C-alpha positions in Angstrom: -13.4 7.6 3.6 -15.0 10.0 1.2 -14.6 13.6 2.0 -17.4 14.2 4.4 -17.4 18.0 3.8 -18.8 17.6 0.3 -22.7 17.1 0.9 -22.6 14.8 -2.4 -20.3 12.2 -0.7 -21.7 12.3 2.7 -24.5 9.6 1.7 -21.6 7.0 1.3 -20.8 4.6 4.0 -17.2 4.2 5.2 -14.6 2.3 3.2 -12.8 -0.8 4.6 -9.2 -0.3 5.7 -7.1 -3.2 4.0 -3.4 -3.9 4.4 -0.8 -6.2 3.0 2.4 -7.9 4.6 5.1 -9.1 2.6 7.8 -11.3 3.1 10.2 -10.0 0.6 10.1 -6.8 -1.7 11.9 -6.4 -4.9 12.4 -2.9 -6.8 13.4 -3.0 -10.4 14.7 0.1 -12.3 14.4 -0.9 -16.0 16.3 2.5 -17.3 19.2 1.7 -15.2 19.1 -1.9 -15.1 19.2 -2.1 -11.1 17.5 -4.6 -9.0 17.1 -4.4 -5.2 15.8 -6.8 -2.8 14.7 -6.6 0.9 13.5 -9.5 3.0 11.6 -9.3 6.2 13.4 -11.1 9.3 11.5 -12.2 12.0 13.1 -12.6 15.6 11.5 -15.8 16.7 
């Protein structure tokens, strides 16, 4: 949502809120040659 205290921005409509869900994520540090993984585990 734009800053509604700013009159120039009050004319714009609200934004959509979007979210993403991932089963797995991987972090890669290229300067340290380090890779870390994390996976979502569902209890079903």
